[in-house]
C-alpha positions as CSV (number, residue, x, y, z in Angstrom):
1,M,228.4,369.6,211.2
2,P,227.0,372.5,209.2
3,A,223.4,372.1,207.9
4,D,223.5,372.1,204.1
5,I,221.2,374.4,202.1
6,G,221.5,372.6,198.8
7,V,220.4,373.5,195.3
8,D,217.6,371.0,195.6
9,S,215.9,373.3,198.1
10,L,215.7,376.1,195.5
11,V,212.3,377.8,195.4
12,S,213.1,380.6,192.9
13,Q,216.0,382.2,191.2
14,S,216.6,385.3,189.0
15,L,219.5,386.7,187.2
16,T,220.1,390.4,186.2
17,V,223.0,390.6,183.7
18,Y,224.9,393.8,183.2
19,S,226.9,394.7,180.0
20,G,230.0,395.2,182.1
21,G,230.7,391.4,182.5
22,F,228.9,390.7,185.8
23,A,225.5,389.8,187.1
24,L,223.3,389.9,190.2
25,V,222.1,386.5,191.3
26,R,219.0,386.3,193.6
27,E,217.9,383.0,195.0
28,E,215.2,381.8,197.5
29,R,215.8,378.4,199.2
30,R,214.1,376.4,202.0
31,L,216.0,376.2,205.3
32,P,216.7,372.8,206.8
33,S,216.3,372.2,210.5
34,F,218.2,374.6,212.7
35,P,221.5,373.1,213.7
36,E,222.8,373.2,217.3
37,D,225.7,375.5,216.5
38,G,223.6,377.6,214.0
39,V,226.1,377.0,211.2
40,F,224.7,376.6,207.7
41,R,226.4,375.8,204.4
42,Y,224.8,377.4,201.3
43,L,225.9,375.2,198.4
44,G,226.4,375.8,194.7
45,V,227.2,379.5,194.4
46,A,229.0,380.7,191.3
47,P,232.8,380.2,191.7
48,R,233.4,383.7,190.4
49,I,231.3,385.2,193.1
50,E,232.2,388.6,194.6
51,A,232.1,387.3,198.2
52,E,232.0,390.8,199.7
53,S,228.7,391.6,197.8
54,V,226.6,388.8,199.5
55,L,223.3,389.8,201.0
56,V,221.4,387.3,203.2
57,E,217.7,388.0,204.1
58,G,215.4,385.8,206.2
59,A,218.0,384.9,208.9
60,E,219.9,386.9,211.5
61,I,223.6,386.3,210.6
62,R,226.5,386.5,213.1
63,W,229.3,385.8,210.6
64,I,229.6,384.6,207.0
65,S,232.4,383.3,204.8
66,Y,233.0,382.0,201.3
67,E,234.7,378.5,201.1
68,Y,235.9,376.4,198.2
69,D,238.6,374.2,199.6
70,L,239.0,372.0,196.5
71,A,240.0,375.1,194.5
72,D,243.3,375.2,196.5
73,K,245.7,372.3,196.8
74,N,247.4,373.5,199.9
75,K,244.1,374.1,201.7
76,L,243.0,370.6,200.8
77,L,246.3,369.1,202.2
78,E,245.9,371.0,205.4
79,K,242.8,369.0,206.1
80,Y,245.0,365.8,206.3
81,I,247.7,367.1,208.7
82,G,248.3,364.3,211.3
83,R,246.4,361.7,209.2
84,E,247.7,358.7,207.4
85,V,248.0,358.9,203.7
86,T,249.7,356.6,201.1
87,V,252.3,357.2,198.4
88,A,252.3,354.8,195.4
89,D,255.4,354.2,193.3
90,R,254.3,354.9,189.7
91,K,256.6,352.3,188.2
92,T,256.4,349.4,190.7
93,G,253.1,350.1,192.3
94,V,254.6,349.6,195.8
95,I,252.5,351.5,198.4
96,R,254.0,353.2,201.5
97,R,251.9,354.3,204.5
98,L,252.9,357.6,205.8
99,R,251.6,360.3,208.2
100,L,251.3,363.8,206.8
101,L,253.1,366.2,209.2
102,S,253.3,369.4,207.1
103,A,252.3,370.8,203.7
104,Q,254.1,374.1,204.0
105,N,256.8,374.6,201.4
106,G,256.7,371.0,200.3
107,L,255.5,367.8,202.0
108,V,256.9,366.4,205.2
109,L,255.7,362.9,206.2
110,E,256.5,360.2,208.8
111,D,257.0,356.6,208.0
112,T,254.4,354.8,210.2
113,V,256.6,351.7,210.6
114,S,260.2,353.1,211.0
115,G,259.3,356.6,212.3
116,E,261.7,358.1,209.7
117,L,260.9,361.5,208.2
118,V,260.2,361.6,204.5
119,V,260.5,364.9,202.6
120,D,258.7,365.4,199.2
121,P,258.5,361.7,198.4
122,E,258.4,360.6,194.7
123,G,255.2,358.9,193.6
124,E,251.5,359.4,193.6
125,L,250.1,360.9,196.8
126,R,246.7,359.3,197.7
127,L,244.4,360.8,200.2
128,P,241.6,358.9,202.1
129,K,238.0,359.8,202.0
130,L,237.3,363.5,202.2
131,P,237.1,364.7,205.8
132,G,233.9,366.3,207.1
133,G,233.6,370.0,206.7
134,L,235.5,370.1,203.5
135,A,233.7,372.3,200.9
136,Q,233.6,370.2,197.8
137,Q,231.8,372.9,195.8
138,P,231.7,376.7,196.1
139,S,229.8,377.5,199.3
140,L,228.7,380.3,201.6
141,V,229.0,379.3,205.3
142,W,227.4,381.4,208.0
143,Q,226.3,381.2,211.6
144,A,222.7,382.3,212.3
145,L,221.3,383.4,215.7
146,S,217.8,382.1,215.2
147,D,215.6,380.0,212.9
148,G,214.9,383.1,210.8
149,E,211.5,384.0,209.4
150,E,208.4,381.9,209.9
151,S,208.3,381.2,206.1
152,G,211.3,378.9,206.5
153,L,212.9,380.5,203.5
154,V,216.2,382.3,203.1
155,R,216.9,384.9,200.3
156,V,220.5,385.2,199.1
157,S,221.8,387.8,196.6
158,Y,225.3,388.3,195.3
159,L,227.3,389.6,192.4
160,T,229.3,387.3,190.2
161,D,231.8,387.9,187.3
162,G,231.7,386.0,184.1
163,L,228.1,386.8,182.9
164,T,227.6,389.5,180.3
165,W,225.3,390.5,177.5
166,E,225.3,392.5,174.3
167,A,222.6,393.5,171.9
168,E,223.1,392.2,168.3
169,Y,221.2,393.6,165.3
170,V,220.6,392.3,161.8
171,M,219.4,394.7,159.1
172,L,218.1,393.5,155.7
173,L,217.8,396.1,153.0
174,P,215.9,395.8,149.7
175,P,217.6,394.9,146.3
176,E,217.4,398.5,144.9
177,A,219.7,400.9,146.7
178,G,218.5,404.5,146.8
179,A,218.5,407.7,148.8
180,E,215.4,406.4,150.7
181,E,215.5,402.9,152.2
182,T,212.9,400.7,153.8
183,F,214.4,397.7,155.6
184,S,213.8,395.2,158.4
185,L,215.6,395.3,161.7
186,T,215.9,392.3,164.1
187,G,217.5,392.7,167.5
188,R,218.8,389.9,169.8
189,M,220.1,389.7,173.3
190,A,223.3,387.6,173.4
191,V,223.9,386.4,177.0
192,T,227.3,384.7,177.7
193,N,227.8,382.6,180.9
194,E,231.3,381.9,182.1
195,S,230.5,382.3,185.8
196,G,231.6,378.7,186.6
197,R,228.1,377.3,187.1
198,S,224.9,376.8,185.1
199,F,221.5,378.4,185.8
200,E,218.5,376.3,185.0
201,E,215.0,377.8,184.4
202,V,216.1,381.2,185.7
203,T,214.1,384.5,185.5
204,L,216.4,386.6,183.3
205,S,216.7,390.4,182.9
206,A,219.4,392.5,181.3
207,V,220.4,396.1,182.1
208,A,221.6,398.6,179.5
209,G,223.8,401.4,180.6
210,S,227.1,401.9,182.3
211,V,226.9,401.0,186.0
212,R,229.7,402.4,188.1
213,R,232.1,399.8,189.6
214,T,235.2,400.5,191.7
215,A,237.0,397.6,189.9
216,S,236.3,395.7,186.7
217,G,236.7,392.1,186.1
218,P,238.3,390.4,183.1
219,V,236.4,390.4,179.8
220,P,234.9,386.9,179.3
221,R,235.8,384.8,176.3
222,M,232.8,384.2,173.9
223,A,231.7,380.6,173.8
224,Y,228.7,379.9,171.5
225,G,225.9,377.5,172.3
226,A,222.2,377.0,171.6
227,A,220.0,379.9,170.6
228,V,216.5,380.8,171.8
229,Q,214.3,382.8,169.4
230,S,211.3,384.9,170.3
231,K,209.2,387.6,168.5
232,G,210.4,390.2,171.0
233,L,210.6,391.2,174.7
234,P,208.2,393.4,176.6
235,E,209.0,397.1,176.3
236,P,212.0,397.9,178.5
237,E,211.4,399.5,181.9
238,A,213.1,402.7,183.0
239,F,215.3,401.7,185.9
240,A,217.1,404.6,187.6
241,D,219.3,406.0,184.8
242,Y,219.4,402.7,182.9
243,H,216.9,400.5,181.0
244,L,215.9,397.0,182.2
245,Y,215.0,394.4,179.6
246,P,213.0,391.5,181.3
247,V,212.7,388.2,179.4
248,P,209.1,387.0,179.7
249,F,209.9,383.3,179.9
250,K,212.4,381.1,182.0
251,V,215.8,380.6,180.5
252,T,218.5,378.0,181.1
253,L,222.1,379.3,180.8
254,N,224.7,376.6,180.8
255,E,228.3,377.3,181.8
256,G,230.4,378.2,178.7
257,Q,227.4,379.0,176.6
258,T,226.1,382.1,174.7
259,K,222.4,382.1,174.2
260,Q,220.6,384.5,171.8
261,I,217.2,385.7,172.8
262,G,214.8,387.8,170.6
263,L,214.9,391.4,171.6
264,M,212.8,393.2,169.0
265,E,211.6,392.9,165.4
266,A,210.6,395.7,163.0
267,E,209.6,395.0,159.4
268,R,209.3,398.4,157.7
269,V,211.8,400.9,159.0
270,H,212.3,404.0,156.9
271,G,215.8,405.4,156.6
272,K,217.9,407.6,154.4
273,I,221.3,407.1,152.9
274,I,223.8,409.9,153.4
275,Y,227.3,410.2,152.0
276,E,229.6,411.8,154.5
277,A,232.9,413.3,153.6
278,T,235.8,414.2,155.9
279,Y,239.0,416.1,155.3
280,R,241.6,414.2,153.1
281,A,239.4,411.1,152.9
282,E,239.2,410.0,149.2
283,K,235.9,408.2,149.6
284,P,232.9,409.2,151.6
285,D,231.2,407.0,154.2
286,V,227.9,405.4,153.3
287,V,225.7,406.3,156.3
288,L,222.2,405.0,156.9
289,V,220.2,407.2,159.3
290,F,216.8,406.4,160.7
291,R,214.6,407.6,163.6
292,N,213.9,405.4,166.6
293,S,210.2,406.3,166.7
294,E,206.9,404.5,167.0
295,E,205.8,406.0,163.6
296,N,208.9,404.3,162.1
297,G,208.0,400.9,163.6
298,L,210.4,401.2,166.5
299,G,210.1,403.6,169.5
300,V,211.8,401.6,172.2
301,P,215.2,402.3,173.8
302,L,217.8,400.5,171.7
303,P,220.8,399.2,173.7
304,E,224.3,399.5,172.3
305,G,225.4,396.6,170.1
306,R,226.8,395.4,166.9
307,V,224.7,395.5,163.7
308,W,225.2,393.4,160.6
309,M,223.9,394.8,157.3
310,Y,222.7,392.7,154.4
311,R,221.2,393.7,151.1
312,R,218.9,391.3,149.2
313,A,220.3,390.7,145.7
314,A,217.7,391.0,142.8
315,G,216.4,387.5,142.4
316,G,219.0,386.1,144.7
317,P,220.1,385.7,148.3
318,A,221.1,388.4,150.7
319,E,224.7,389.6,150.5
320,F,226.7,391.1,153.4
321,I,227.4,394.8,152.9
322,G,228.8,396.1,156.2
323,E,229.1,396.0,160.0
324,D,228.9,398.8,162.6
325,R,227.7,399.5,166.1
326,I,224.5,401.1,167.3
327,E,225.1,403.4,170.4
328,N,222.6,403.4,173.3
329,T,219.7,405.2,171.6
330,A,216.7,406.6,173.4
331,K,213.2,406.7,172.0
332,D,212.7,409.3,169.2
333,E,216.5,409.8,168.7
334,T,218.3,409.3,165.4
335,V,220.4,406.2,164.7
336,R,223.5,406.4,162.5
337,V,225.0,403.2,161.0
338,I,228.0,403.3,158.7
339,A,227.8,400.6,156.0
340,G,231.2,401.3,154.4
341,R,232.7,403.6,151.8
342,A,231.2,404.6,148.5
343,F,232.8,403.1,145.4
344,D,231.6,405.5,142.8
345,I,232.1,408.8,144.6
346,T,235.6,410.3,144.8
347,I,236.8,413.4,146.8
348,D,239.9,415.5,146.6
349,S,240.3,418.0,149.5
350,G,242.9,420.3,150.7
351,L,243.9,423.8,152.0
352,A,243.5,426.2,149.0
353,D,244.7,429.4,150.8
354,S,245.9,430.7,154.2
355,K,246.3,434.3,155.3
356,V,247.6,435.7,158.6
357,T,246.2,439.0,159.8
358,G,247.4,439.8,163.3
359,R,246.1,437.2,165.7
360,Y,243.8,435.8,163.1
361,V,244.3,433.2,160.4
362,E,241.9,432.9,157.4
363,E,241.9,429.4,155.8
364,T,240.2,428.5,152.6
365,Y,239.4,424.8,151.9
366,V,238.4,423.1,148.7
367,Y,236.5,419.8,148.3
368,E,236.2,418.5,144.7
369,I,233.5,415.8,144.6
370,R,233.2,413.5,141.5
371,N,230.1,411.3,141.1
372,A,230.4,408.3,138.8
373,K,227.0,406.9,139.8
374,Q,224.0,406.9,137.5
375,S,221.9,408.9,139.9
376,D,222.3,412.3,141.7
377,V,223.7,412.2,145.2
378,E,223.9,414.5,148.2
379,V,227.3,414.6,150.0
380,L,227.5,415.9,153.5
381,I,230.9,417.5,154.2
382,R,231.9,417.3,157.9
383,H,235.1,419.4,158.2
384,A,236.5,419.3,161.8
385,V,238.0,422.4,163.3
386,H,240.3,421.7,166.3
387,V,240.3,425.1,167.9
388,R,237.9,426.7,170.4
389,D,237.5,430.2,168.9
390,W,236.7,430.2,165.2
391,E,233.9,431.4,162.8
392,L,232.6,430.4,159.4
393,V,233.2,433.3,157.0
394,E,231.8,432.2,153.7
395,S,230.9,429.2,151.5
396,N,229.7,428.7,147.9
397,F,227.2,426.0,149.2
398,P,224.8,426.2,152.1
399,A,226.9,425.8,155.2
400,E,226.6,425.9,159.0
401,R,228.8,425.8,162.0
402,R,228.0,422.9,164.3
403,F,230.1,422.8,167.5
404,D,233.6,421.8,166.3
405,E,232.9,421.3,162.6
406,V,231.7,422.9,159.4
407,R,228.8,421.1,157.8
408,I,228.1,421.6,154.1
409,T,225.6,419.6,151.9
410,A,226.5,419.5,148.2
411,E,224.3,418.0,145.5
412,V,226.3,416.3,142.8
413,K,224.6,415.3,139.5
414,A,225.0,411.8,138.0
415,G,228.3,411.7,136.2
416,G,229.1,415.2,137.4
417,T,231.5,417.1,139.6
418,A,230.9,419.7,142.3
419,T,233.6,422.0,143.8
420,V,233.0,423.2,147.3
421,L,234.9,426.2,148.6
422,F,234.6,427.7,152.1
423,K,236.6,430.0,154.4
424,I,237.0,430.0,158.2
425,R,238.7,432.4,160.5
426,L,240.8,431.1,163.4
427,D,241.8,433.1,166.5
428,R,245.4,432.2,167.1
429,G,245.7,434.3,170.2
430,A,243.0,432.5,172.0
431,T,243.9,428.8,171.2
432,G,246.7,428.4,168.7
433,G,244.9,425.3,167.3
434,V,244.6,424.0,163.7
435,S,241.8,423.0,161.4
436,G,241.2,419.9,159.3
């Protein structure tokens, strides 16, 4: 019989969760007395384990396998081949004693009294007590060559699907909207466990960044449970080309639960509202930009995640004003969050003129911006150019070429209108692309 290494022998466990829907489980358990055949059964691993990823330290292993017999009906029936089972008639309750001969492509049994063969009998098949060696829970089974290290401990690491995390942010803006904003930003780590097992009092870390996998597992369904709040985690550690966010206290993650853990909290973050216009869009985007710096109350790497924006109403509760995503943002980089589209600013844009001269095309574009707000605004025009070789020829407002777009900032007075005209030259011979 294998010697069981149960969960009750657990000394320590830790969990590193990746945003790709998987996690690294690391456990340390006490070894029982060394069995004669050297076979151990390591109980209680996650059912969604990637069995090929298992690492065992502290014992010299000859072979290792993953077993979960009860997960497979046929595998369970194979354990009873040649043994006596019973079949109960669901209507009359009459019980017949039969010997199971085969479970391949249906059931073949032998009547223990008459010796007749019975194929796929109707009724409820009842099996006697579980035979020895049957894995009633997900287990790793291995054969060791020696007692292992003097410490009497074994360390097991493996990857499992069904655990993921995502950063979630809540932004609260003041009642009065303006070009300059001072707001609070709260970040949380939402960890979802659908691995098939619970983890009690585990040391938890999360990794931000895209880790290469040769195959990706299914995206887990979100199931919400209890929440844990904290003022914030320690500053994330640089880990290879990623960032590691350790939780400074033990966490229990039940199966089917999403737990929210405080990630960061900043009370007075300074930002600026920018109205961004694109070609043929009638309303500009309302974009809040702010710097992820220590001087701005932040200055830690911000992992990618959703952000919910609220604005406090004058003398009333906060109202929801928009939702967006924050990309992975390093320290001292700029964060852009789109709250929605402006209601009181309207834009008409189009191609005003086009001239062909040999291999070149000169295109003139017009943007008419109308501001119905009671305050002056600045509108940033971001006009995409979908060719490789082009140049900005002229503009009636300050303009610059930035990679694959023209950027022009136009100030529009309260209740006023501004008309932006600019010309670009495209090299048809080089690319044959278009603008807009």
